[in-house]
C-alpha positions in Angstrom: 14.7 6.0 3.5 11.6 5.1 5.6 10.9 1.4 6.0 7.1 1.3 6.0 4.7 2.6 3.4 2.9 4.6 6.1 6.1 6.6 6.9 6.3 7.5 3.2 2.7 8.5 3.2 3.5 10.8 6.1 6.3 12.3 4.0 3.9 12.7 1.1 1.5 14.7 3.4 4.4 17.0 4.4 5.5 17.5 0.8 2.0 18.6 -0.3 1.3 20.4 3.0 -1.9 18.4 3.4 -3.6 17.8 6.7 -4.5 14.2 7.4 -8.2 15.1 7.0 -7.6 16.8 3.7 -5.7 13.7 2.5 -8.5 11.4 3.6 -11.0 13.6 1.8 -9.0 13.6 -1.4 -8.7 9.8 -1.4 -12.2 9.2 -0.2 -11.0 7.2 2.8 -12.8 7.3 6.1 -12.5 10.3 8.4 -9.1 10.0 10.3 -8.1 6.8 8.5 -4.6 8.1 7.6 -4.2 9.8 10.9 -5.0 6.6 12.7 -2.7 4.5 10.5 0.2 7.0 11.1 -0.3 7.0 14.8 -0.4 3.1 15.0 2.2 2.8 12.3 -0.3 0.5 10.6 -0.4 -1.1 7.2 -2.5 0.4 4.6 -4.5 -1.7 2.2 -3.9 -2.0 -1.5 -7.1 -0.1 -2.2 -5.7 3.0 -0.4 -2.4 2.6 -2.2 -4.3 2.5 -5.5 -6.1 5.7 -4.5 -2.8 7.4 -3.7 -1.3 6.4 -7.1 -4.4 7.6 -8.9 -4.7 10.8 -6.8 -1.1 11.7 -7.1 0.1 10.5 -10.5 3.4 12.3 -10.2 4.4 10.2 -7.2 6.8 7.3 -8.0 5.1 4.0 -7.3 8.5 2.5 -6.6 9.2 5.1 -3.9 5.8 4.6 -2.4 5.9 0.8 -2.3 9.6 0.1 -1.8 11.1 3.3 -0.6 13.5 3.3 -3.6 14.4 6.3 -5.6 12.9 9.8 -5.4 9.4 10.6 -4.2 8.5 12.4 -7.5 8.7 10.7 -10.8 11.5 12.1 -13.0 9.9 10.9 -16.3 7.3 13.6 -16.4 7.3 17.3 -16.1 4.7 19.3 -14.1 2.9 20.3 -17.3 2.4 16.6 -18.2 0.7 15.6 -15.0 -3.0 15.2 -15.5 -5.7 14.4 -13.0 -6.8 10.8 -13.1 -9.4 10.0 -15.7 -11.9 9.0 -12.9 -11.9 12.7 -11.8 -13.6 13.5 -15.1 -16.2 10.7 -15.0 -14.1 8.1 -17.0 -13.9 4.9 -15.1 -10.8 2.7 -15.2 -12.4 0.1 -17.5 -13.4 2.8 -20.0 -9.9 4.2 -20.0 -8.4 0.7 -20.6 -10.9 0.1 -23.4 -10.1 3.4 -25.1 -6.4 2.6 -24.9 -7.0 -0.8 -26.5 -9.2 0.7 -29.2 -6.4 3.2 -30.0 -4.1 0.5 -31.2 -3.4 0.5 -35.0 -4.5 -3.1 -35.7 -7.7 -2.6 -33.7 -8.4 0.7 -35.5 -8.0 -1.1 -38.9 -10.4 -3.9 -37.8 -12.9 -1.4 -36.6 -12.8 0.5 -40.0 -13.5 -2.8 -41.8 -16.4 -3.6 -39.5 -17.8 -0.1 -39.9 -17.5 -0.3 -43.7 -19.3 -3.7 -43.7 -22.0 -2.2 -41.5 -22.5 0.7 -43.9 -22.8 -1.8 -46.8 -25.5 -3.7 -44.9 -27.5 -0.5 -44.4 -27.3 0.3 -48.1 -28.4 -3.2 -49.1 -31.5 -3.0 -46.9 
């Protein structure tokens, strides 16, 4: 397996048949950023790695970071892959908050708070 992350990014471009410019556009990196990194065999920043993980959720993070395992995750099928929430206007904090609010204990506490709030409206 390739030693550097930038080599694996190059394999990712080949897999998706993306040009370097199209890849930069998808990630929102500067024009020719990836091309320059590939030519220089440079190191990409954590911000770019995060953009790749969010932009290509079917890619194995372990493969991208460590070169271990397969490029594509085997725990999801093609139909389960969804675009990142940020593509639909939901920022990462909002997504995290919604996941937190979806927990059973939190839902129960919210119900109690809402009932108390309704009681206060009635008593006014």
